[in-house]
C-alpha positions in Angstrom: 133.8 103.4 124.7 133.6 99.9 123.2 132.9 99.7 119.4 131.7 96.6 117.6 131.3 96.3 113.9 128.8 93.9 112.2 128.9 93.0 108.5 126.9 91.2 105.9 129.0 90.4 102.8 126.2 88.7 100.7 123.1 90.1 99.1 121.6 93.0 101.1 125.2 93.9 101.8 125.3 96.1 105.0 127.4 97.4 107.8 126.4 98.2 111.4 128.4 99.7 114.2 127.5 99.9 117.9 129.4 102.5 119.8 128.6 103.8 123.2 125.2 102.2 123.1 124.2 103.7 119.7 123.7 102.0 116.4 125.0 103.4 113.1 123.9 101.2 110.2 123.5 101.4 106.5 122.9 99.2 103.5 125.3 99.3 100.5 122.3 99.5 98.1 121.7 103.1 99.2 125.0 104.1 97.5 125.2 101.5 94.7 121.6 102.1 93.5 121.3 98.3 93.0 118.3 97.0 95.0 119.3 94.3 97.5 122.9 94.9 96.3 122.9 91.6 94.4 126.3 90.3 93.5 126.9 89.9 89.8 127.3 86.2 90.2 125.8 83.8 92.7 128.3 83.1 95.6 130.3 86.3 94.9 131.1 88.2 98.0 130.4 92.0 98.1 131.9 94.4 100.6 130.0 97.4 102.1 132.7 99.7 100.6 130.7 102.9 101.3 128.4 101.8 104.1 131.3 100.7 106.3 133.3 104.0 106.0 130.1 106.0 106.6 129.5 104.1 109.9 133.0 104.8 111.1 132.9 108.5 110.1 129.5 109.0 111.6 130.6 107.6 114.9 133.8 109.6 114.8 136.2 106.7 115.1 139.0 105.1 113.1 139.3 101.4 112.2 141.9 100.8 115.0 139.3 102.0 117.5 137.0 99.0 116.7 137.2 96.3 119.4 135.5 93.4 117.6 134.2 92.6 114.1 131.5 90.0 113.5 129.9 88.8 110.3 127.2 86.3 109.4 128.5 83.2 107.7 126.9 82.0 104.4 129.4 79.8 102.6 128.3 76.2 102.5 130.9 73.9 104.1 129.2 70.7 105.5 132.2 69.7 107.7 132.8 73.1 109.3 129.8 74.0 111.4 129.7 77.5 112.8 133.3 78.5 112.6 134.4 78.4 108.9 138.1 79.1 108.9 138.4 79.4 105.2 135.5 81.8 104.8 136.8 83.9 107.7 140.2 84.3 106.1 138.6 85.1 102.7 136.4 87.8 104.2 139.1 89.2 106.5 141.3 89.8 103.4 138.6 92.1 102.0 138.7 94.4 105.0 141.3 97.2 105.8 143.7 96.5 108.6 143.2 96.1 111.5 139.5 95.2 111.0 140.3 92.0 109.2 142.4 90.8 112.1 139.4 91.1 114.5 136.9 89.4 112.2 134.9 86.4 113.5 131.9 84.6 112.1 128.6 83.4 113.6 125.8 81.6 111.9 123.5 83.4 109.6 120.4 82.5 111.5 121.9 83.4 114.9 122.7 86.9 113.5 119.2 87.1 112.2 117.5 86.2 115.5 119.8 88.5 117.6 118.9 91.5 115.4 115.5 91.1 117.0 116.0 89.6 120.4 118.7 92.0 121.6 116.5 95.0 120.6 113.2 93.5 122.0 113.6 94.4 125.6 112.5 90.9 126.7 114.5 88.8 129.1 113.3 85.4 127.9 112.1 84.8 124.4 111.7 82.0 121.8 113.4 82.9 118.5 112.3 81.7 115.1 114.2 82.3 111.8 112.8 81.2 108.5 114.3 82.1 105.1 115.5 80.6 101.8 118.7 79.4 103.4 121.6 80.3 105.8 124.8 78.9 107.1 125.9 75.3 106.7 124.6 73.1 109.5 127.9 71.3 110.0 128.4 68.0 111.7 125.9 68.7 114.5 122.9 68.4 112.2 124.3 66.7 109.1 124.7 68.1 105.6 122.5 71.0 104.6 121.9 74.6 105.4 119.8 76.5 107.9 116.2 76.8 106.7 114.0 76.8 109.8 115.7 77.4 113.1 114.3 77.8 116.6 116.0 79.2 119.7 115.6 79.6 123.4 117.0 83.1 124.1 118.3 84.5 127.4 120.6 87.4 128.2 123.4 85.0 129.1 122.9 82.2 126.5 121.6 81.3 123.1 120.3 77.7 122.8 119.4 76.3 119.3 116.8 73.7 120.0 114.9 73.3 116.7 116.3 72.7 113.3 114.4 72.0 110.1 116.1 68.9 108.6 116.5 67.7 105.0 114.3 65.0 103.6 115.8 61.8 102.2 114.3 61.1 98.8 115.1 58.3 96.3 117.4 59.2 93.5 118.8 57.6 90.3 121.9 56.4 92.2 120.4 55.8 95.6 119.0 58.0 98.4 119.7 61.8 98.3 119.1 64.6 100.7 116.9 67.4 99.7 116.9 70.5 102.0 113.8 72.4 101.0 112.9 75.7 102.6 109.7 77.7 103.2 111.5 80.8 101.8 112.1 79.0 98.5 108.6 77.6 98.5 107.0 81.0 98.8 109.3 82.6 96.2 109.0 79.5 93.9 105.2 79.8 93.8 105.3 83.6 93.6 107.3 83.5 90.4 104.5 81.3 88.9 101.9 83.9 90.0 103.5 87.3 89.4 104.8 88.2 85.9 108.3 89.5 85.5 108.7 93.2 86.3 107.1 93.1 89.7 108.7 92.0 92.9 107.3 88.4 93.3 106.9 87.8 97.0 105.4 91.2 98.0 103.1 91.3 95.0 101.8 87.8 95.6 101.0 88.6 99.2 99.0 91.6 98.0 97.3 89.7 95.2 96.3 87.0 97.7 93.7 89.3 99.2 91.7 89.1 96.0 91.7 85.3 95.8 89.8 82.3 97.1 92.2 80.1 99.0 89.8 77.1 98.7 90.1 76.8 94.9 93.7 75.5 95.0 94.0 74.9 98.8 93.8 71.1 98.7 96.4 70.8 96.0 98.9 73.2 97.6 98.5 71.5 101.0 99.6 68.3 99.3 103.0 70.0 98.6 103.6 70.9 102.3 103.3 68.3 105.0 103.2 69.1 108.7 104.5 66.5 111.1 105.2 66.0 114.8 107.5 68.3 116.7 107.1 71.2 114.4 108.3 69.3 111.3 107.6 70.8 107.9 108.3 68.8 104.8 108.0 70.3 101.3 107.7 68.0 98.2 110.6 68.4 95.8 111.1 70.6 93.8 108.6 73.1 95.3 110.8 74.0 98.2 113.8 74.8 95.9 114.8 77.6 93.6 113.4 75.6 90.6 110.5 77.6 89.2 110.5 75.9 85.7 109.1 72.5 86.6 105.4 72.7 85.6 102.9 72.9 88.5 99.7 71.3 87.1 96.4 72.9 88.2 93.1 72.8 86.3 94.8 71.3 83.3 97.2 74.3 83.1 101.0 74.1 83.5 102.2 76.9 85.8 105.8 78.0 85.4 107.7 81.3 85.8 107.8 81.6 82.0 104.0 81.7 81.5 102.8 83.6 84.6 101.6 86.5 82.5 99.4 84.1 80.5 97.4 82.9 83.4 94.1 84.7 84.1 94.5 87.2 87.0 91.6 85.8 89.0 93.2 82.3 88.9 96.6 83.8 89.9 94.9 85.5 92.8 93.3 82.1 93.9 96.7 80.4 93.8 98.3 83.3 95.7 95.6 83.0 98.4 96.2 79.3 98.7 99.9 79.6 99.0 99.7 82.4 101.5 97.4 80.4 103.7 99.4 77.1 103.5 102.6 79.1 104.1 101.2 80.7 107.2 99.9 77.4 108.5 103.3 75.9 108.3 105.0 78.8 110.1 102.3 78.8 112.9 102.8 75.0 113.2 106.5 75.5 113.9 105.9 78.4 116.2 103.5 76.5 118.4 106.0 73.7 118.8 108.6 76.3 119.8 106.3 77.7 122.4 105.9 74.2 123.9 109.7 73.7 124.0 110.6 77.1 125.5 107.4 78.1 127.5 108.3 81.6 126.6 105.6 84.3 126.4 107.4 86.2 123.6 108.3 85.1 120.1 111.1 87.0 118.2 110.8 86.4 114.5 113.4 87.2 111.8 114.7 86.1 108.4 113.4 86.9 105.0 110.0 85.2 105.6 109.4 87.7 108.5 108.9 90.4 105.8 105.6 88.8 105.1 103.4 91.2 107.1 100.2 89.0 106.6 102.0 86.1 108.1 103.1 88.2 111.0 99.6 89.2 111.7 98.6 85.6 111.8 101.5 84.7 114.0 100.6 87.4 116.5 97.0 85.9 116.7 97.5 82.2 116.5 101.1 81.1 117.5 100.3 80.7 121.3 102.7 83.5 122.3 101.5 86.6 124.2 103.8 88.9 122.3 105.4 88.9 118.9 108.5 91.0 118.2 109.5 91.1 114.6 113.1 92.3 114.0 113.3 95.9 112.8 115.2 94.7 109.7 114.4 91.0 109.3 116.0 90.7 105.9 119.7 89.8 105.3 121.0 93.3 105.8 119.7 92.9 109.4 122.3 90.2 110.0 124.9 93.0 110.2 123.0 94.5 113.1 122.6 91.2 114.8 126.3 90.4 114.4 127.3 93.8 115.9 124.8 93.3 118.8 126.2 89.8 119.5 129.7 91.2 119.9 128.4 94.1 122.0 126.4 92.1 124.5 127.7 88.5 124.5 131.4 89.1 123.8 132.1 92.4 125.5 129.4 92.1 128.2 127.8 95.4 127.5 124.2 96.2 128.6 121.5 95.6 125.9 120.4 98.6 124.0 117.0 100.3 124.7 114.0 99.1 122.6 114.0 101.3 119.5 110.8 102.9 118.2 112.5 103.8 114.9 115.4 102.5 112.7 116.8 105.8 111.7 120.4 104.6 111.9 121.8 105.9 108.6 123.1 109.1 107.0 121.5 112.5 106.9 120.3 113.7 103.4 122.5 116.8 103.4 121.2 120.3 102.8 119.2 121.2 99.7 121.3 123.7 97.7 119.4 126.8 96.5 120.7 126.1 93.0 118.8 122.8 92.9 115.3 124.2 92.4 114.2 122.4 89.2 112.0 123.8 86.5 108.3 123.7 87.4 109.0 124.1 91.1 109.7 127.0 93.4 111.3 127.0 96.9 109.9 128.1 100.2 113.1 128.1 102.3 113.9 128.4 106.0 110.4 127.4 107.2 111.7 126.0 110.5 108.8 125.1 112.8 106.4 126.2 110.0 107.3 123.3 107.8 105.1 120.7 109.4 102.0 122.9 109.4 102.6 123.8 105.7 103.0 120.1 104.7 100.0 119.1 106.8 97.9 121.6 104.9 99.1 120.2 101.5 98.3 116.7 102.6 94.8 117.8 103.9 94.2 119.1 100.4 95.1 115.7 98.9 98.5 116.7 97.5 101.2 114.1 97.3 104.4 115.1 99.1 108.0 113.7 99.2 109.3 113.8 102.7 113.0 113.7 103.5 113.7 114.1 107.2 116.7 113.3 109.3 118.7 110.0 109.3 118.0 107.4 106.7 116.0 104.3 107.7 117.7 101.0 107.9 115.7 98.2 106.2 113.2 97.8 103.4 110.4 100.0 104.9 110.0 103.7 104.8 109.5 104.8 108.3 109.0 108.5 107.8 112.5 109.7 106.9 112.5 109.0 103.1 108.8 108.7 102.4 106.1 109.7 100.0 103.1 110.8 102.0 99.5 111.3 101.1 96.0 111.7 102.6 94.6 108.2 103.6 91.0 109.0 102.8 90.4 108.4 99.1 91.0 105.2 97.1 91.8 107.5 94.1 94.9 108.6 95.9 96.1 104.9 96.1 95.4 104.5 92.4 97.3 107.7 91.5 100.3 106.6 93.6 100.4 103.1 92.1 100.5 104.8 88.7 103.2 107.2 89.8 105.3 104.3 91.2 104.5 102.0 88.3 103.1 99.3 90.7 100.3 96.8 90.0 96.9 98.3 90.8 96.2 95.7 93.5 99.2 96.7 95.6 98.1 98.4 98.9 99.8 101.3 100.8 100.6 101.4 104.5 99.3 103.9 107.1 101.5 105.6 109.7 99.4 106.3 112.7 100.0 108.1 116.0 100.6 105.2 118.4 98.1 106.4 121.0 95.3 106.4 118.4 96.2 103.1 116.7 93.6 100.9 118.4 90.9 103.4 117.6 91.4 102.7 113.9 92.8 99.1 113.9 92.0 96.0 115.8 95.6 95.7 117.0 98.3 98.3 117.6 100.5 97.7 114.6 104.3 97.7 114.7 106.8 100.6 114.8 108.7 99.1 111.9 105.7 98.4 109.7 106.2 94.6 109.8 102.6 93.3 110.4 99.1 93.8 109.2 96.1 94.7 111.4 92.4 94.6 110.6 90.9 98.1 109.9 87.9 98.7 112.1 84.8 98.5 109.9 83.3 101.6 111.3 86.4 103.6 110.2 87.3 101.9 106.9 85.5 104.3 104.6 87.5 107.2 106.1 90.9 105.5 105.2 90.1 103.9 101.9 93.6 104.7 100.5 95.3 102.5 103.1 92.7 99.7 103.5 93.4 96.6 101.5 90.8 94.5 99.7 90.7 92.1 102.7 90.1 94.9 105.2 93.6 94.9 106.5 96.5 97.4 106.6 100.2 97.2 107.3 100.3 99.6 110.2 103.3 101.6 111.4 102.7 102.9 114.9 104.5 106.2 115.5 105.5 106.8 119.1 106.2 110.0 120.9 109.7 111.2 120.1 109.8 109.8 116.5 111.9 112.4 114.7 110.6 111.7 111.2 106.8 111.8 111.4 105.5 112.6 114.8 105.1 116.4 114.5 103.6 116.1 111.0 101.1 113.5 112.1 100.0 115.7 115.0 99.5 118.7 112.7 97.6 116.6 110.2 95.3 115.2 113.0 94.6 118.7 114.2 93.6 119.8 110.7 91.6 116.8 109.6 90.7 114.7 112.6 92.7 111.8 111.1 95.7 110.7 113.2 97.3 108.8 110.3 98.8 109.3 106.8 99.6 107.1 103.8 103.3 106.4 104.0 105.2 104.7 101.2 108.9 104.5 100.3 110.5 107.4 98.4 112.0 105.6 95.4 111.5 104.8 91.7 110.4 101.4 90.6 113.1 98.8 91.0 115.5 101.1 92.9 116.3 101.4 96.6 114.9 104.0 98.9 116.9 107.2 98.1 119.6 108.6 100.4 120.4 112.2 99.6 118.6 115.6 99.0 119.9 115.7 95.4 118.4 112.2 94.7 115.1 113.4 96.3 114.8 116.4 94.0 115.5 114.3 90.9 112.9 111.7 92.0 110.3 114.3 92.9 110.5 115.7 89.4 110.4 112.3 87.7 107.5 111.2 89.8 105.7 114.5 89.4 105.1 115.0 93.1 103.2 118.1 94.2 105.8 119.0 96.7 109.0 118.0 98.4 110.1 118.7 101.9 113.9 118.5 102.7 115.2 119.9 106.0 113.3 123.1 106.5 112.8 123.8 102.8 109.7 123.1 100.8 109.8 122.7 97.0 106.4 123.4 95.6 105.2 122.6 92.1 104.1 125.8 90.4 100.5 124.6 90.0 100.1 124.2 93.8 99.1 127.2 95.9 101.2 128.3 98.9 100.0 126.1 101.7 100.8 128.6 104.5 97.7 130.7 103.9 95.7 127.5 103.4 96.8 126.1 106.8 95.8 129.3 108.6 92.4 129.3 106.9 91.8 125.6 107.6 92.6 126.1 111.3 
């Protein structure tokens, strides 16, 4: 029974273990409570001190049973290329024996792309990774770090055949290399658009739907230049982490410090322009990659693959027949990619089946009978009656916390640690944005029974909620709570066998005729998706949810009638 461990020691710290063809994976933030598990100081390494032991315990193995350990490299070292001996020794010293003895490194972008490709089910695929930055490029490509990387992927080989390269710019003491990135570009501009307190990238993507991309489109296109062979050049400093240099538009100086002072309609216009130019640059590179590989499938990963609007555009315009976005395209996903690399390419094991869910983490634990908080009462031991009771609550426009089975890996709630609601009324969206302390323009995603997806949306969506689809106009008024201002929605398709949402969606469809629900992450503002039953109870009380389902127990707010009689009556 081979066992391979994958690790990410940087932000989004995570561990993933592949044993006997099964993935166990968890992010350290779910224990630390610090979103993205950011180190206290840039460049500081963090160890998945609780995620790693959980993986071993859940799989029922000891450290000495692990055959290989792989981690994504991030430490810049221009002379070293992929294999960074000093970094390997430093990381190995942080691990208990004998895990440190087995540790090997692969490039950050390779770990990213394999977290998608090796779960995609496709024999041949082009791979594209775009983020703020990855491993050092080493002597093969010159000084700099991975920013945009293209791959030709096969079961027996990984060929890196496109690399975004640094620009040579004049400097005070001669030429200098500037290695800009599209990830930094998007974040840089987002910080000028979104005031502090809201997550910049996701908020800007949402705000863009309300803007006119033409207002500032010409100016933003001057910052990003597209060249031959998929080349993308970003004027300095707009492709760096510098968000203090003023961006001059309409006689205004835009910086991160004065974002709150800019009129919201102008912020929306700039957001729309940035989103459009960003998408054009990624599509430009993807089309070049299609010409190089002649593949019919594109696998996309890296932080920029979290941009669901971009992914919708890639699916339509990149020239590939199929787009597969990695289940967890952010940096935590490199732990999964590293483990899968060792499993398949090192140990020669068969690739894993294509997942329809990413429920790879811990169970929530049982809900103690002593944990019924004031203002709630418990309906225990509902068993098969839980889904009909919750469906009845949702049909009556109640907002319900839903904690079911193993925790999702990644930034999206996929129906295991979710807040659920009826998708039909815009007022529900507004109430939820108030509950979660989000900007009013932020949309919510629908989870839809896979076989009904194209009845409601122009395309089928994604099992990991990673791309938008256009809502069919004839249906939009019936799902106003999940339809964004631009007529799109970030669709999660729920296949047969999904252990989190499938039975509940079927019950809700039978009651209402709607095969979909509003699905958002179960967390407080600025905190990770919660992990345990105890955390769920505390959050439900703080957020004033109408009900909370954990295991086969339903906690019901005292002002809410018992849904069991209601469900019978509705039927």
